[in-house]
Each structure stands twice: as structure tokens, then as C-alpha cells.
Phi, psi and omega in degrees: 000144175278166177302316180301317179294320179296316179299317179298319180296316178298314181301320179295324182284337182249021183305321183289339178284318177045046177288135182294330184274007179279086183271164176299323179297319179293317178296318178300318177301314180294323178295318177294321175299319180294318177302314182294317179300315182294317179296320178296316186282333184252342185051049186273352181247083177275141183212171175215150176231142181232146174203161178267131177278158177243147181301133177085356180253117183263336187260133181224137181288143173274158179303142183292339180261021181293127173261311178208135179282134179255313186200148175234132179236146172239110190065231179266355186266134175284134177267148180261140178286134180231157174295148181304324181295338181269355180291139180251152181257012174282157181267150180170204176267122182301137175239347181212172177214150174243137178279137174249082185067216179257007188249336186212163170232156179242120180278144181218126351298169178293133180305133179265354180206173175296146177203171181261117177258130179234127180247119180253127190207169173259136192260145171280133179293148175295144178289142173274124184238307184264153183306327182273357180296138176249142178295140177275357173297152175306144184306325180295347183262350185298322180297325179297322179294320177296318177300317180301312181296324178294317178300317180297324178296319177296317180297329182276353183267121179285157172056050177293146175283168178300321179296319179292323176297320178296320178296315179300317178297320179295318179296321178297318178296320178296317179298312180298324178294320178295321177299312181297318180297312182290322178299320177295316180294314182288329178296326181285334185234021187297334180294335181254005191270020184298141179252318191231135169242121182258000000 
């Protein structure tokens, strides 16, 4: 679904609320919030980044769209995460890595030659900005994002009736069920779910 279609879908679902302050910008904000919430809870956007290491250089940037790191490989070998205090500055073939916040990793030992570094991670979805932008979440997940924004519209509306509160509770249950369903599906096949090779 495009951003424009998602906004229209949210508006159709909250027609009875009819808040005057429900702008397209606010709905877009909630849709982006929903994409991020859904991606965090389901880990549905698996990705990988590759780069060549250089001799003597231990520090490498993580992808800017990193949500959560899954695995780091040097050549065919999986590297183990180590505390920063255990990283060594001698040169050799890296066997471990230490995280430097969310932006970089430090290889240990320091690579003594060129090698292939592969970072396997879960990705943050791109923000929806323009009406024609499409969510990079799998198509089956788009309705969940619309549900999230609809729930936020209900939460932002003062003085809900009992009937409206019941609708909001039902939508929340539907959203949570979609999260659980997708988390189960992606958890079973996450090893093959790569989207991007950089």
C-alpha cells in the first residue's frame, strides 16, 4: 500500500470519530510509528551488508538502518560478541567483535589482511514521506500498520463512548494478533528472509 492509500484507510476506519485535528501529517506520523513498532516486535526485515576489511583497521560502521544486530561473519566464520574490554589490538584473523554503541563494531584481533566482513541484521523500515511511498514491510503487514495508526487516532480522541472504547480494544487485539502471527512466521524462516545485499 502507498502512504496515500494507508492514510485513506485510516480515515475510513475513524470516520465516526471525525476529529478536526486529525491531519494527514499526524496520520503519517502514526503510520511511521506503526511500521517501526511492527518491525521491532516481529523482526520481519532481515538484511545483510558486506564490505572488505583492510589490514590494520579494526573499526567498521554498522548499517545506518540497523534495528538489531543478528550476526557478524568474517569470511565463512561467525564472529562471537565480546566485551569491549576483551578486545585485543594485535593483528590476526578476527574471531570476535565488540559493539561500540549502535553505530560501529571493533574486530578482535585486528585484521592483518583484507577479508570479507558480513553483517546480518534486522532493518529499520524507511519512513513514509510522499503520497506514493510504499512501505518496505511485507505486503501482508501493511494492514497491521494501518491498525496501529487507527488505534492511535482512538487514543488521541477525548471522551470516547463505551462503544468507541470497545472498538479501540478490538482493534488493539487484532493488531496484537497480527504481530504474534507475523513474529511466528518470520521466526520460522528468518534465515532465508534477506531483502538487501549491500
